[in-house]
C-alpha positions as CSV (number, residue, x, y, z in Angstrom):
1,V,53.8,-175.0,18.7
2,S,57.3,-173.6,19.0
3,D,58.6,-175.5,22.1
4,S,57.7,-179.1,21.6
5,A,59.4,-180.2,25.1
6,S,56.8,-178.2,27.0
7,V,54.0,-179.6,25.1
8,V,51.9,-182.2,26.9
9,D,49.3,-182.6,24.4
10,S,48.1,-180.8,21.1
11,A,45.2,-181.0,18.8
12,E,44.3,-179.3,15.5
13,L,40.7,-178.0,15.2
14,T,41.2,-176.2,12.0
15,Y,44.1,-175.3,9.7
16,R,44.8,-172.3,11.9
17,L,43.1,-173.2,15.3
18,Y,44.9,-175.6,17.7
19,F,44.4,-176.6,21.3
20,A,47.4,-177.4,23.3
21,T,48.3,-178.5,27.0
22,L,51.5,-176.9,27.9
23,R,53.6,-177.1,31.1
24,S,55.0,-173.5,30.9
25,K,53.7,-170.2,29.4
26,P,54.9,-169.9,25.8
27,K,55.6,-166.8,24.0
28,S,53.9,-165.8,20.7
29,T,56.0,-165.7,17.6
30,T,55.7,-164.3,14.1
31,N,53.8,-167.6,13.1
32,T,51.9,-168.3,16.0
33,H,49.8,-166.6,18.6
34,Y,49.1,-168.1,22.0
35,F,46.3,-167.4,24.5
36,C,45.0,-168.9,27.6
37,T,41.7,-168.6,29.5
38,D,42.2,-170.5,32.6
39,D,42.3,-167.6,35.0
40,E,40.1,-165.6,32.9
41,F,37.2,-167.9,32.9
42,V,36.8,-169.5,36.2
43,Y,34.2,-172.0,37.6
44,E,32.5,-171.1,40.9
45,N,32.2,-174.1,42.8
46,F,29.7,-175.3,45.6
47,Y,31.8,-178.3,46.9
48,A,34.0,-180.6,45.0
49,D,32.7,-179.8,41.7
50,F,34.7,-177.9,39.2
51,G,32.8,-177.6,36.1
52,P,31.7,-177.2,33.5
53,L,31.9,-173.5,32.7
54,N,28.4,-172.0,32.4
55,L,26.5,-170.5,29.3
56,S,27.8,-167.0,29.7
57,L,31.5,-168.0,29.7
58,L,31.1,-170.2,26.8
59,Y,29.5,-167.2,24.8
60,R,32.5,-164.7,26.2
61,Y,35.0,-167.4,25.1
62,S,33.3,-167.5,21.6
63,C,33.3,-163.8,21.2
64,K,37.1,-163.8,22.1
65,L,38.1,-166.5,19.8
66,N,36.0,-165.1,17.0
67,K,37.7,-161.9,17.3
68,K,41.2,-163.6,17.2
69,L,40.4,-165.5,14.1
70,K,38.9,-162.3,12.2
71,S,41.8,-160.2,13.4
72,F,43.9,-158.5,10.5
73,T,47.1,-158.8,12.5
74,L,46.6,-162.4,13.2
75,T,45.6,-163.3,9.7
76,R,48.9,-165.1,8.9
77,K,49.2,-166.7,12.3
78,R,48.3,-169.8,14.0
79,I,46.1,-169.6,16.7
80,V,46.8,-171.8,19.8
81,H,44.5,-171.8,22.9
82,Y,46.5,-173.5,25.5
83,T,45.8,-174.6,29.0
84,S,47.9,-175.7,32.0
85,F,48.5,-179.3,33.2
86,D,46.0,-178.8,35.8
87,Q,43.5,-181.4,34.8
88,R,40.5,-179.4,36.1
89,K,41.3,-176.4,34.1
90,R,42.3,-178.6,31.1
91,S,38.8,-180.2,31.1
92,N,37.1,-176.8,31.3
93,A,39.4,-175.5,28.4
94,A,38.3,-178.4,26.3
95,V,34.6,-177.8,26.7
96,L,35.2,-174.2,25.7
97,I,37.1,-174.9,22.4
98,G,35.1,-178.0,21.8
99,G,31.8,-176.1,22.2
100,Y,33.3,-173.3,19.9
101,A,33.9,-176.1,17.4
102,V,30.4,-177.7,17.5
103,I,28.7,-174.3,17.4
104,Y,30.7,-172.2,15.0
105,L,33.0,-174.8,12.9
106,K,29.8,-176.9,12.5
107,K,31.6,-180.1,13.7
108,T,29.6,-183.0,15.3
109,P,30.4,-183.5,18.9
110,E,32.2,-186.8,18.0
111,E,34.5,-185.0,15.6
112,A,35.5,-182.2,18.0
113,Y,36.0,-184.8,20.7
114,R,38.4,-186.9,18.4
115,S,40.3,-183.7,17.5
116,L,40.8,-182.9,21.2
117,I,42.0,-186.5,22.2
118,S,44.4,-186.8,19.1
119,G,48.0,-187.0,19.3
120,S,48.7,-188.4,22.5
121,N,45.4,-189.8,23.1
122,A,45.3,-187.8,26.2
123,S,42.1,-188.2,28.3
124,Y,40.1,-185.5,30.3
125,L,39.1,-185.7,33.7
126,P,35.3,-186.1,34.1
127,F,33.2,-183.6,35.9
128,R,31.4,-184.5,39.0
129,D,28.2,-183.3,41.1
130,A,28.2,-180.4,43.7
131,S,28.8,-182.6,46.7
132,F,31.6,-184.0,48.8
133,G,32.5,-187.7,48.8
134,T,32.7,-190.4,46.4
135,C,31.0,-189.5,42.9
136,S,28.7,-191.9,41.7
137,F,28.3,-190.4,38.2
138,S,31.0,-189.1,35.8
139,L,30.2,-186.5,33.1
140,T,32.5,-186.5,30.3
141,L,33.7,-184.0,27.9
142,L,31.7,-185.9,25.2
143,D,28.5,-185.7,27.2
144,C,29.1,-181.6,27.5
145,L,29.7,-181.5,23.7
146,Q,26.6,-183.6,22.7
147,G,24.5,-181.5,25.2
148,I,25.6,-178.4,23.6
149,R,24.9,-179.9,20.0
150,K,21.5,-181.0,21.2
151,A,20.4,-177.9,22.7
152,L,21.7,-176.0,19.7
153,Q,19.6,-178.4,17.4
154,H,16.6,-177.7,19.4
155,G,16.9,-173.9,19.7
156,F,17.5,-173.6,23.3
157,F,20.4,-170.9,22.5
158,D,21.6,-168.7,19.9
159,F,24.7,-166.7,20.4
160,E,23.6,-164.3,17.8
161,T,20.8,-163.1,20.0
162,F,22.2,-164.3,23.5
163,D,21.9,-161.5,26.1
164,V,25.0,-162.2,28.0
165,D,24.4,-159.4,30.7
166,E,20.9,-160.5,31.5
167,Y,22.1,-164.0,32.0
168,E,24.9,-162.6,34.4
169,H,22.6,-160.5,36.2
170,Y,19.7,-163.0,37.2
171,E,22.2,-165.7,38.0
172,R,23.1,-163.9,40.9
173,V,21.3,-164.6,44.1
174,E,20.7,-161.1,45.1
175,N,19.0,-160.7,41.6
176,G,16.6,-163.7,42.0
177,D,19.0,-166.7,41.3
178,L,17.2,-167.9,38.2
179,N,18.3,-169.4,34.8
180,W,16.5,-170.5,31.7
181,I,16.9,-174.2,31.0
182,V,14.7,-174.0,27.8
183,P,13.8,-170.6,26.9
184,G,10.1,-170.0,26.9
185,K,9.5,-173.2,28.6
186,F,11.6,-173.9,31.8
187,L,13.0,-171.4,34.4
188,A,14.9,-172.9,37.2
189,F,14.9,-170.6,40.2
190,S,15.7,-170.6,44.0
191,G,12.7,-171.1,46.4
192,P,10.8,-168.0,47.4
193,H,10.4,-167.0,51.2
194,P,7.6,-165.3,53.0
195,K,9.7,-162.1,53.0
196,T,12.5,-160.3,51.0
197,K,15.2,-160.1,53.3
198,V,19.0,-160.8,53.9
199,E,19.3,-163.7,56.2
200,S,23.0,-164.6,57.5
201,G,24.4,-162.9,54.3
202,Y,21.9,-164.7,52.0
203,P,19.5,-162.7,50.1
204,L,15.9,-164.1,50.2
205,H,13.1,-163.1,47.8
206,A,9.2,-163.1,48.5
207,P,7.1,-164.4,45.7
208,E,6.0,-160.8,44.7
209,A,9.7,-160.1,43.8
210,Y,9.3,-162.4,40.8
211,F,6.0,-161.3,39.5
212,P,7.3,-158.5,37.1
213,Y,9.9,-160.8,35.5
214,F,7.4,-163.6,35.2
215,R,4.8,-161.5,33.6
216,K,7.3,-160.2,31.3
217,H,8.8,-163.7,30.2
218,N,5.2,-165.4,30.0
219,V,5.7,-167.5,32.9
220,S,2.3,-168.8,33.8
221,T,2.9,-171.8,36.2
222,V,5.0,-172.2,39.4
223,V,6.0,-175.7,40.5
224,R,7.2,-176.1,44.1
225,L,9.1,-179.2,44.8
226,N,10.2,-178.5,48.6
227,K,8.3,-178.0,51.6
228,K,5.6,-175.0,52.0
229,I,7.8,-172.1,53.1
230,Y,5.3,-169.4,51.4
231,D,1.6,-169.3,50.8
232,S,0.9,-170.5,47.4
233,K,-1.9,-168.2,47.3
234,R,0.4,-165.4,46.7
235,F,1.1,-166.9,43.2
236,S,-2.4,-168.2,42.5
237,D,-4.2,-164.6,43.5
238,A,-1.6,-162.8,41.1
239,G,-2.8,-164.9,38.2
240,F,-0.2,-167.7,38.2
241,N,-1.0,-171.5,38.4
242,H,0.7,-173.1,41.3
243,Y,1.3,-176.7,41.9
244,D,3.1,-178.7,44.9
245,L,5.0,-181.6,44.0
246,F,7.0,-182.2,47.3
247,F,9.8,-184.9,47.6
248,V,12.6,-185.1,50.1
249,D,15.8,-182.8,49.6
250,G,18.5,-184.7,47.8
251,S,16.3,-187.7,47.0
252,T,14.6,-188.8,43.5
253,P,10.9,-188.4,42.6
254,S,8.5,-191.0,42.6
255,D,7.0,-192.6,39.3
256,A,3.7,-190.6,40.3
257,I,5.4,-187.4,41.0
258,T,7.4,-187.7,37.6
259,R,4.2,-188.5,35.7
260,R,2.4,-185.7,37.4
261,F,5.3,-183.1,36.7
262,L,5.4,-184.1,33.0
263,H,1.5,-183.9,32.7
264,I,1.6,-180.5,34.3
265,C,4.2,-179.4,31.7
266,E,2.6,-180.9,28.7
267,G,-0.7,-179.2,29.6
268,T,0.6,-175.6,30.2
269,D,0.4,-172.7,28.1
270,G,3.3,-170.3,28.6
271,A,6.6,-171.1,30.6
272,L,6.9,-173.0,33.9
273,A,9.1,-171.5,36.9
274,V,10.3,-174.8,38.8
275,H,11.9,-174.4,42.2
276,C,13.0,-176.6,45.2
277,K,14.9,-175.0,48.1
278,A,18.0,-174.0,45.9
279,G,16.6,-174.7,42.6
280,L,19.3,-177.1,41.6
281,G,19.0,-181.0,42.7
282,R,15.3,-181.8,42.6
283,T,14.5,-179.1,40.1
284,G,17.2,-180.2,37.7
285,T,16.0,-183.8,38.0
286,L,12.6,-183.2,36.8
287,I,13.5,-180.9,34.0
288,G,15.9,-183.6,32.9
289,C,13.2,-186.0,32.7
290,Y,11.3,-183.9,30.5
291,L,14.4,-183.3,28.3
292,M,14.7,-187.0,27.9
293,K,11.2,-187.6,27.1
294,H,10.5,-184.7,24.8
295,Y,13.9,-184.0,23.1
296,R,15.5,-187.5,23.6
297,F,18.6,-186.2,25.6
298,T,20.4,-188.9,27.2
299,A,20.9,-188.6,30.9
300,G,24.6,-187.3,30.4
301,E,23.4,-184.6,27.9
302,A,20.8,-183.5,30.0
303,I,22.7,-183.1,32.9
304,A,25.6,-181.5,30.9
305,W,23.2,-179.0,29.5
306,I,21.3,-178.1,32.8
307,R,24.6,-177.6,34.5
308,I,25.9,-175.4,31.7
309,C,22.8,-173.4,32.3
310,R,22.5,-173.6,35.9
311,P,25.8,-175.0,37.5
312,G,25.4,-177.3,40.3
313,S,22.1,-179.1,39.2
314,V,21.4,-182.6,39.7
315,I,23.2,-183.9,42.7
316,G,24.1,-187.4,44.0
317,P,21.7,-190.3,43.4
318,Q,19.6,-187.9,41.1
319,Q,22.2,-188.3,38.5
320,N,21.7,-192.1,38.7
321,F,18.0,-191.9,38.8
322,L,18.1,-190.0,35.3
323,E,20.3,-193.0,33.8
324,E,17.7,-195.4,35.0
325,K,14.8,-193.4,33.6
326,Q,16.4,-192.6,30.2
327,A,15.1,-195.6,28.4
328,A,11.6,-195.4,29.9
329,M,11.5,-191.5,29.0
330,W,12.7,-192.3,25.5
331,L,10.1,-194.9,25.1
332,L,7.4,-193.1,26.6
333,G,8.2,-189.9,24.4
334,D,8.6,-192.1,21.3
335,S,5.0,-193.6,21.8
336,E,3.4,-190.1,22.2
337,R,5.3,-188.8,19.2
338,S,4.3,-191.7,17.2
339,Q,0.5,-191.3,18.3
340,K,0.5,-187.6,17.5
341,A,2.1,-188.4,14.2
342,K,-0.5,-191.0,13.2
343,L,-3.5,-188.4,14.4
344,E,-1.8,-185.6,12.2
345,E,-1.5,-188.0,9.4
346,R,-4.9,-189.2,9.8
347,A,-6.0,-185.4,10.0
348,V,-4.0,-184.6,7.0
349,S,-5.5,-187.7,5.0
350,N,-9.1,-186.6,5.9
351,L,-8.5,-183.2,4.7
352,I,-7.0,-184.5,1.4
353,T,-10.0,-186.7,1.0
354,S,-12.3,-184.0,1.6
355,M,-10.3,-181.9,-0.9
356,D,-10.4,-184.7,-3.3
357,D,-14.2,-185.1,-3.1
358,L,-14.6,-181.5,-3.8
359,N,-12.2,-181.5,-6.8
360,L,-13.9,-184.6,-8.2
361,N,-17.4,-182.9,-7.8
362,S,-15.9,-179.8,-9.3
363,A,-14.3,-182.0,-12.0
364,H,-17.5,-183.8,-12.7
365,N,-19.6,-180.6,-12.9
366,G,-17.0,-179.2,-15.2
367,N,-17.0,-182.4,-17.2
368,M,-20.3,-182.1,-18.2
369,C,-19.6,-179.0,-20.3
370,R,-16.2,-180.3,-21.4
371,S,-14.9,-182.6,-23.9
372,P,-12.6,-185.4,-23.1
373,N,-9.5,-183.4,-24.3
374,G,-10.5,-180.5,-22.0
375,G,-12.1,-178.3,-24.6
376,L,-15.5,-176.5,-24.1
377,S,-18.3,-178.7,-25.6
378,L,-21.9,-178.4,-26.0
379,T,-24.3,-179.9,-23.3
380,Q,-26.9,-182.3,-24.3
381,G,-29.8,-179.7,-24.2
382,D,-27.5,-177.6,-26.6
383,K,-27.1,-180.2,-29.0
384,L,-30.8,-181.2,-29.0
385,R,-31.8,-177.5,-29.5
386,A,-29.0,-177.0,-32.2
387,L,-30.4,-180.1,-34.1
388,K,-34.0,-179.2,-33.8
389,S,-33.4,-175.6,-35.1
390,R,-31.7,-177.2,-38.2
391,R,-34.4,-179.7,-39.1
392,P,-35.8,-179.0,-42.8
393,P,-39.1,-177.6,-43.4
394,R,-42.0,-180.1,-43.7
395,P,-44.4,-180.1,-46.7
396,A,-47.8,-179.1,-45.9
397,T,-49.9,-181.7,-44.2
398,T,-53.4,-181.9,-43.1
399,G,-53.2,-184.1,-39.9
400,A,-51.0,-186.0,-37.5
401,L,-47.9,-187.8,-38.9
402,R,-47.6,-191.4,-37.9
403,L,-44.1,-192.6,-37.3
404,S,-43.2,-196.0,-38.0
405,M,-40.4,-198.2,-39.4
406,G,-41.2,-201.0,-41.7
407,A,-44.3,-202.9,-40.8
408,G,-44.1,-202.0,-37.2
409,Q,-46.0,-199.2,-35.7
410,G,-44.9,-196.4,-33.5
411,L,-46.3,-193.5,-31.5
412,S,-48.4,-191.0,-33.3
413,S,-47.6,-187.1,-32.5
414,P,-49.9,-184.2,-33.6
415,L,-47.7,-181.6,-35.7
416,K,-48.8,-178.1,-36.4
417,S,-49.4,-177.8,-40.2
418,S,-47.6,-175.2,-42.2
419,R,-47.0,-174.2,-45.9
420,F,-43.3,-173.7,-47.5
421,P,-42.5,-172.9,-51.2
422,A,-41.0,-175.8,-53.0
423,S,-37.5,-174.3,-53.1
424,S,-37.4,-174.0,-49.3
425,A,-35.9,-177.3,-48.7
426,S,-33.0,-176.9,-51.2
427,A,-32.2,-173.3,-49.8
428,A,-32.2,-174.9,-46.2
429,A,-29.8,-177.6,-47.3
430,K,-27.5,-175.1,-48.8
431,R,-27.6,-173.0,-45.8
432,I,-26.6,-176.2,-43.7
433,G,-23.9,-176.9,-46.3
434,R,-22.1,-173.4,-46.2
435,S,-19.4,-173.1,-43.7
436,P,-18.5,-169.5,-43.0
437,S,-21.8,-167.9,-42.4
438,S,-23.8,-170.6,-41.0
439,S,-24.8,-171.3,-37.5
440,A,-23.2,-174.7,-37.7
441,S,-19.9,-173.0,-38.3
442,N,-20.0,-171.3,-35.1
443,I,-20.8,-174.4,-33.3
444,R,-18.2,-176.1,-35.1
445,R,-15.4,-173.5,-34.0
446,S,-16.6,-174.0,-30.2
447,V,-15.9,-177.6,-30.3
448,P,-12.7,-179.8,-30.6
449,P,-11.9,-181.3,-34.0
450,L,-13.2,-184.8,-33.6
451,H,-16.5,-183.6,-32.3
452,Q,-16.8,-181.3,-35.4
453,L,-15.9,-184.1,-37.8
454,H,-18.6,-186.1,-36.2
455,L,-21.0,-183.0,-36.3
456,L,-20.4,-182.4,-40.1
457,L,-21.0,-186.1,-40.8
458,F,-24.3,-186.0,-38.7
459,I,-25.4,-182.5,-40.6
460,T,-24.5,-184.3,-43.9
461,F,-26.8,-187.2,-43.1
462,I,-29.6,-184.9,-42.0
463,T,-29.2,-183.0,-45.4
464,F,-29.3,-186.2,-47.2
465,I,-32.4,-187.5,-45.3
466,S,-34.1,-184.0,-45.8
467,F,-33.6,-184.1,-49.5
468,I,-35.0,-187.6,-49.8
469,S,-38.0,-186.4,-47.6
470,F,-38.7,-183.6,-49.9
471,I,-38.6,-185.6,-53.1
472,S,-40.8,-188.2,-51.4
473,S,-43.2,-185.6,-50.4
474,S,-43.3,-184.1,-53.6
475,S,-44.5,-187.2,-55.5
476,S,-47.0,-188.2,-52.9
477,P,-47.9,-185.3,-50.6
478,S,-50.9,-186.8,-49.0
479,S,-49.4,-190.1,-48.0
480,P,-45.6,-190.2,-46.8
481,P,-43.9,-193.6,-47.1
482,L,-43.5,-195.4,-43.8
483,H,-39.8,-195.4,-44.0
484,Q,-39.6,-191.4,-44.4
485,L,-41.9,-191.0,-41.4
486,H,-39.7,-193.3,-39.2
487,H,-36.6,-191.3,-40.1
488,L,-38.3,-188.0,-39.3
489,H,-39.3,-189.7,-36.1
490,L,-35.8,-190.6,-35.1
491,L,-34.5,-187.0,-35.9
492,K,-37.2,-185.4,-33.8
493,C,-36.4,-188.0,-30.8
């Protein structure tokens, strides 16, 4: 800043972006570009309230600053947003540049706030509610920055897609006096009247005036918090759910009404349009409870965000009510989220268990036909059929063979007699012993090496036994030795 004598306070947001409080209007230099928005972005107060500036002004400020930072002619210059010594304008200007730092410079609210109070450690005048008299709740600059950050985290707004013209159109009383607090979930609006008319210069809208907008934006439910001015059947007959949760204007809701409101919100598909008389105090209070419960907003963050969306919301004792209910709403929300997480975890666990059972069964069925090392193997039936097909030919017999081992007797089995030439046994032995062309070779190629070795040893054993059987039967064809019969029985079994 060129004229240090006129500086009340200054803060650096980035290496090129600064915020300063000046006593007089400076002139830009070759190294510094100054700009002020105090008279460009102005808060429209109700009573003694003076801010924070609404969402459309934050958006327009962000566009303005982005353009300056990207400007080719300002590339080599420091950009200084300066404000006046007016404490109200200064607080609003701080919300603008602090909000920009949170949204675009990716600073935390605390980092942005520390930058803004650095240097002379200047403080900022807290914001107050839209009423006269003593203020019972101070909404700080940090509350506003934290509310903006939390809304950004939860996707309540996105300046890449934000429709500033639509926002500014529908916030006007003559166009419906409505604002989205949570897009797709909560729409706050002024209470409808029996007839659309202008009364004492104030435009009033009948329920039917809202139907096209509600249908276009998936509003399924209307919640009325004030006295019955219009017939609720006008909404219900048009296909909207309608609920009455009356409590006195300017007061706070009972626990029963709060619970009922939260229950309605949590069980509703589509968005809810909530109104009281002006759609500010009672409406903002109950929506604030939902923000604290479901998004863990602090009371200050909830009030800040609701007022940035819909200036003038949450008035008088309603501010203190939200402070008092913050811990209870957090506890209630944490408990429900914990239960939901457990149910989801249990559901996932059951799903995984069922999948594991399926995999185990599949693996079991697959392993019936696989070797331990994962290769394809023969089933028990395949092995038995292979062994049986390779049994050596028996010599001619004239009756049943008795299978025994040593002196013990075993089962007798009738066999069909057959005749083979004397050379058949040795030829069969040779066929079993050959590797390239034999069936045993094909089997060996289809099994893992370890099983192949076992099979070779087994086939060799069969060959040896077959040879012994042939020699024994040749020497005594009519009366096989008992040990030979036993071995043959084992092979068949």
